[in-house]
N, C-alpha and C positions, 0 to 999 in steps of 0.2 A: 749726416746733416741734421741739425737740430731745428726744432720748430721756431725757436727764438731767432735764429739766423734768417729763417724764411719770412718771418713777420716784418723784418726790417727792410725787405725788398719790395719794390713796387710791382705793379701788374705786369709790365713788360719783362722784367727780370724773371718773375715767376713763370711766365709763359715760355721763356727761353729755357729755363731750368727744366720745365716739364717736357719740352721737346727733346732736350738732351737725354733725359732719363728714359723716355720712350724709345729713343734710338738705341740706348744701352740695353734696354730690356729685349728689344728685337735681336740685337747681336748675341746676347746671352742665350736666348731661346734657340737661335740657329746653332750656336756652339753645342748646346745640350742635345739637339737633334742629331748632330753629326758626331757625337761622342767626343768632342774636343774640350768640353767644360770640365775643369779639374776641381773647382770649388763651387759646389751646388748652392751654398749659402748666399752667394752673390745675387742670385736670382731673387730670393726672398727679400734681401736688403733693398734692391732696386724697387721691387713692388711696394715695399713699405714707404720708401722715399716718394714714390709717385703718389701714393695715397696722402702722404703728409702735405705735399705741394698742392694737390687738389683741394684738400680741406682748408688750407690757408686761403686759397683763391676764392673758395665759396664763402668763407668768413668775411673776407674783404668786400666781396660783392654784396653780401647781405647787409653790411654795415652802411652802405651808401644809401 
C-alpha cells in the first residue's frame, strides 16, 4: 500500500483500512504465537502499513 493511494481516501475509508489492518495484525500475532506463521515478514509489513495509515490520518486532521 502506497502513501499516495492513502492520501486519495477520505477519513471513513482510512478508518476502515486501519480497522482491517489491526485485525490482520492480531491474526498474524496469534499465528506467530501458535507457531503457524510461515512468513514472518508479513507482520512487519502490516505494522508499517498501520503506521502509514495513522500518519495520513494525523496529517489530514492537522490540515483542518
